[in-house]
C-alpha positions in Angstrom: 0.0 0.0 0.0 1.5 3.3 -1.0 1.5 6.5 1.0 -0.7 8.3 -1.6 -3.4 5.6 -1.3 -3.3 5.8 2.5 -3.5 9.6 2.3 -6.7 9.5 0.2 -8.3 6.5 2.1 -7.7 8.3 5.4 -8.9 11.6 3.9 -12.1 9.8 2.9 -12.6 8.4 6.4 -12.1 11.9 7.9 -14.6 13.4 5.5 -17.2 10.7 6.3 -16.6 11.3 10.0 -17.0 15.0 9.5 -20.3 14.3 7.7 -21.5 12.2 10.7 -20.6 15.0 13.1 -22.2 17.8 11.2 -24.6 16.4 8.6 -25.2 18.6 5.5 -24.4 16.2 2.6 -21.4 17.9 1.2 -18.7 16.2 3.2 -20.2 12.9 2.3 -19.8 13.6 -1.4 -16.3 15.0 -1.0 -15.6 11.7 0.8 -16.8 9.8 -2.2 -14.4 11.9 -4.3 -11.6 10.9 -2.0 -12.5 7.2 -2.3 -12.4 7.6 -6.1 -9.0 9.3 -5.8 -7.7 6.3 -3.7 -8.8 4.0 -6.5 -7.2 6.2 -9.1 -3.9 6.3 -7.1 -4.0 2.5 -7.0 -4.5 2.3 -10.8 -1.9 5.1 -11.6 0.6 5.2 -8.8 2.9 7.6 -10.6 0.4 10.4 -10.6 1.8 13.6 -9.1 0.4 15.5 -6.2 -0.7 18.5 -8.3 -2.5 16.3 -10.8 -4.2 14.5 -7.8 -5.3 17.8 -6.3 -6.8 18.9 -9.6 -8.5 15.5 -10.2 -9.9 15.5 -6.7 -11.3 19.0 -7.2 -13.0 17.8 -10.4 -14.3 14.7 -8.8 -15.6 16.6 -5.8 -17.5 19.0 -8.1 -18.9 16.1 -10.1 -20.0 14.3 -7.0 -21.7 17.4 -5.6 -23.4 17.9 -9.0 -24.6 14.3 -8.9 -26.0 14.9 -5.4 -27.8 18.1 -6.4 -29.2 16.6 -9.6 -30.4 13.2 -8.5 -30.5 13.1 -4.7 -31.4 16.5 -3.3 -35.0 16.9 -2.3 -35.8 13.3 -3.2 -36.6 12.3 0.4 -39.4 10.0 1.2 -42.8 11.7 1.1 -44.5 11.9 4.5 -47.6 9.8 5.2 -48.6 12.7 7.5 -47.9 15.9 5.7 -49.8 18.0 8.3 -47.8 16.7 11.2 -46.7 19.7 13.4 -49.0 22.0 11.4 -51.8 22.1 13.9 -53.7 25.0 12.5 -53.8 23.4 9.0 -55.1 20.2 10.5 -58.2 22.1 11.7 -59.5 23.0 8.2 -63.0 21.5 7.9 -63.5 21.4 11.7 -66.8 22.8 13.0 -66.7 24.7 16.3 -68.9 27.0 18.4 -67.9 30.7 18.8 -66.6 31.3 22.3 -66.3 35.0 21.6 -68.5 36.8 19.0 -66.8 37.8 15.7 -66.9 41.6 15.8 -65.1 43.7 13.2 -64.0 40.5 11.5 -62.3 38.9 14.6 -63.4 36.5 17.3 -62.5 33.3 19.1 -63.3 29.6 19.3 -62.3 26.8 21.5 -61.2 23.6 19.8 -60.2 20.7 22.0 -58.2 22.4 24.7 -57.0 25.5 22.9 -58.5 28.9 22.1 -58.0 30.1 18.5 -58.4 33.5 17.0 -60.8 33.4 14.1 -61.6 35.8 11.2 -64.8 35.9 9.3 -68.2 37.6 9.0 -69.6 39.2 12.2 -71.5 36.5 14.1 -72.8 36.2 17.6 -71.5 34.0 20.5 -72.7 30.4 20.2 -72.8 30.3 16.4 -71.4 27.1 14.8 -68.6 28.0 12.3 -66.5 25.9 10.0 -62.8 26.5 9.5 -62.2 27.0 5.8 -58.6 28.3 5.7 -55.6 29.2 7.9 -53.5 32.3 7.9 -50.6 31.7 10.3 -52.2 30.9 13.6 -55.5 32.6 12.7 -58.4 30.4 11.5 -60.6 31.7 8.7 -64.2 30.7 9.3 -67.7 30.9 7.9 -71.1 30.0 9.4 -71.6 26.2 9.3 
């Protein structure tokens, strides 16, 4: 085993470890480029350090381009897309006004929480349906 091979193999391990410590995907792909360089050095042991540095740079750019083109944003789709989006989960819910809607704003209690609502002016006790969400404000209409 040559020194150059060991250099690139250890470099790849260091890059993989860096990715494990601070995930962000780029160190992983630089690590793949370092693995490729280790293979290249085995195949062409006479390759100089400058040529290796240039080839590593090219391989790193190619590997990051591969990541961006084919892997970025291709994560598994959630089976619960509204998880942690509590207000959006309430669209379609019918509730009773706890506080009258006056000047376009009022309040309802849904489960154990009070929500600010916007809609047409309606008296206390009116049943309303949540039709949309704007931040943490529910848009309602009479049910």
